[in-house]
MIVEX-340631 format. One record per residue (C-alpha): residue number from 1; x, y, z; residue in three letters. Coordinates in steps of 0.5 Angstrom, whole numbers. Example, Ala and Ser with C-alpha at 12.3 -4.5 7.8 and 13.67 -1.06 7.14 Angstrom:
REM MIVEX-340631
<1; <25; -9; 16>; 'Ala'>
<2; <27; -2; 14>; 'Ser'>
//
This chain:
REM MIVEX-340631
<1; <14; 25; 5>; 'Met'>
<2; <14; 24; 13>; 'Ser'>
<3; <17; 17; 15>; 'Arg'>
<4; <11; 18; 21>; 'Asp'>
<5; <5; 13; 19>; 'Val'>
<6; <0; 17; 23>; 'Ala'>
<7; <2; 23; 19>; 'Thr'>
<8; <2; 20; 12>; 'Phe'>
<9; <-5; 18; 13>; 'Phe'>
<10; <-8; 24; 17>; 'Glu'>
<11; <-5; 28; 11>; 'Gln'>
<12; <-7; 23; 5>; 'Trp'>
<13; <-15; 26; 5>; 'Glu'>
<14; <-12; 33; 4>; 'Thr'>
<15; <-7; 31; -1>; 'Asn'>
<16; <-13; 27; -5>; 'Gln'>
<17; <-17; 33; -5>; 'Arg'>
<18; <-12; 38; -7>; 'Glu'>
<19; <-10; 33; -13>; 'Met'>
<20; <-17; 32; -15>; 'Lys'>
<21; <-18; 40; -15>; 'Glu'>
<22; <-11; 41; -19>; 'Ser'>
<23; <-11; 35; -23>; 'Thr'>
<24; <-18; 32; -25>; 'Pro'>
<25; <-17; 29; -31>; 'Asp'>
<26; <-11; 25; -28>; 'Val'>
<27; <-15; 23; -22>; 'Met'>
<28; <-21; 21; -26>; 'Arg'>
<29; <-16; 17; -31>; 'Gly'>
<30; <-12; 13; -25>; 'Phe'>
<31; <-18; 12; -21>; 'Gly'>
<32; <-22; 9; -27>; 'Gly'>
<33; <-16; 4; -28>; 'Met'>
<34; <-15; 2; -21>; 'Phe'>
<35; <-23; 1; -20>; 'Gln'>
<36; <-23; -3; -26>; 'Ala'>
<37; <-17; -8; -24>; 'Leu'>
<38; <-17; -8; -17>; 'Met'>
<39; <-24; -12; -16>; 'Lys'>
<40; <-25; -19; -15>; 'Glu'>
<41; <-23; -23; -21>; 'Gly'>
<42; <-19; -29; -23>; 'Ala'>
<43; <-15; -26; -17>; 'Leu'>
<44; <-18; -24; -11>; 'Ser'>
<45; <-18; -17; -8>; 'Val'>
<46; <-13; -19; -2>; 'Arg'>
<47; <-9; -23; -7>; 'Glu'>
<48; <-8; -16; -12>; 'Lys'>
<49; <-7; -12; -6>; 'Glu'>
<50; <-1; -17; -3>; 'Leu'>
<51; <2; -16; -10>; 'Ile'>
<52; <1; -8; -10>; 'Ala'>
<53; <4; -8; -4>; 'Phe'>
<54; <10; -12; -6>; 'Ser'>
<55; <11; -8; -12>; 'Ile'>
<56; <11; -2; -7>; 'Gly'>
<57; <16; -5; -3>; 'Leu'>
<58; <20; -7; -9>; 'Ala'>
<59; <21; 0; -12>; 'Val'>
<60; <21; 3; -4>; 'Arg'>
<61; <15; 7; -5>; 'Cys'>
<62; <13; 9; 2>; 'Glu'>
<63; <6; 12; 0>; 'Gln'>
<64; <5; 6; -4>; 'Cys'>
<65; <7; 1; 2>; 'Met'>
<66; <2; 5; 7>; 'Asn'>
<67; <-4; 5; 3>; 'Leu'>
<68; <-3; -2; 0>; 'His'>
<69; <-2; -5; 7>; 'Ile'>
<70; <-8; -1; 9>; 'Asp'>
<71; <-12; -4; 3>; 'Lys'>
<72; <-9; -11; 4>; 'Cys'>
<73; <-12; -11; 12>; 'Leu'>
<74; <-19; -9; 9>; 'Lys'>
<75; <-19; -14; 4>; 'Ala'>
<76; <-18; -20; 9>; 'Gly'>
<77; <-10; -21; 9>; 'Ala'>
<78; <-7; -22; 16>; 'Thr'>
<79; <0; -19; 19>; 'Arg'>
<80; <3; -26; 17>; 'Glu'>
<81; <1; -26; 10>; 'Gln'>
<82; <4; -19; 9>; 'Ile'>
<83; <10; -20; 12>; 'Ile'>
<84; <11; -26; 8>; 'Glu'>
<85; <9; -23; 2>; 'Ala'>
<86; <15; -17; 4>; 'Ala'>
<87; <20; -23; 5>; 'Gly'>
<88; <19; -25; -2>; 'Val'>
<89; <21; -18; -4>; 'Val'>
<90; <27; -19; 0>; 'Val'>
<91; <29; -25; -3>; 'Val'>
<92; <28; -22; -10>; 'Met'>
<93; <31; -15; -8>; 'Gln'>
<94; <36; -17; -2>; 'Gly'>
<95; <39; -11; 2>; 'Gly'>
<96; <35; -5; -1>; 'Pro'>
<97; <28; -8; 0>; 'Ala'>
<98; <31; -11; 7>; 'Tyr'>
<99; <32; -4; 10>; 'Thr'>
<100; <25; -2; 9>; 'His'>
<101; <22; -8; 13>; 'Met'>
<102; <22; -3; 19>; 'Pro'>
<103; <17; 1; 15>; 'Glu'>
<104; <12; -5; 14>; 'Val'>
<105; <12; -6; 21>; 'Ile'>
<106; <11; 1; 23>; 'His'>
<107; <5; 1; 18>; 'Ala'>
<108; <2; -5; 21>; 'Leu'>
<109; <3; -3; 28>; 'Asp'>
<110; <-1; 3; 26>; 'Tyr'>
<111; <-6; 0; 22>; 'Leu'>
<112; <-8; -5; 27>; 'Glu'>
<113; <-8; -1; 33>; 'Ser'>
<114; <-13; 3; 29>; 'Lys'>
<115; <-18; -3; 29>; 'Lys'>
//
């Protein structure tokens, strides 16, 4: 996985197509679960995306962080809310999460520049 956010997003659609062709059952199963759970409910889509982003950061999954930062912004979260959520992860996980904060900032910078 490239550490370059732009490259990640450029490759993501191609990767998705390849996964859909190679693993249609996995894609269908995951996609169905995602759609069923990540819609408005007792929690808003924005809140769910902030949680998903936070978990991605907590487990240090750069792909998850990139995708859910994008979804957070599309769901109406502000840069400040995303950074604050990241701060909570740092409080709970300390240094391992802290070292990934630059990736959060780079993703925000890239995605906000695309608006």
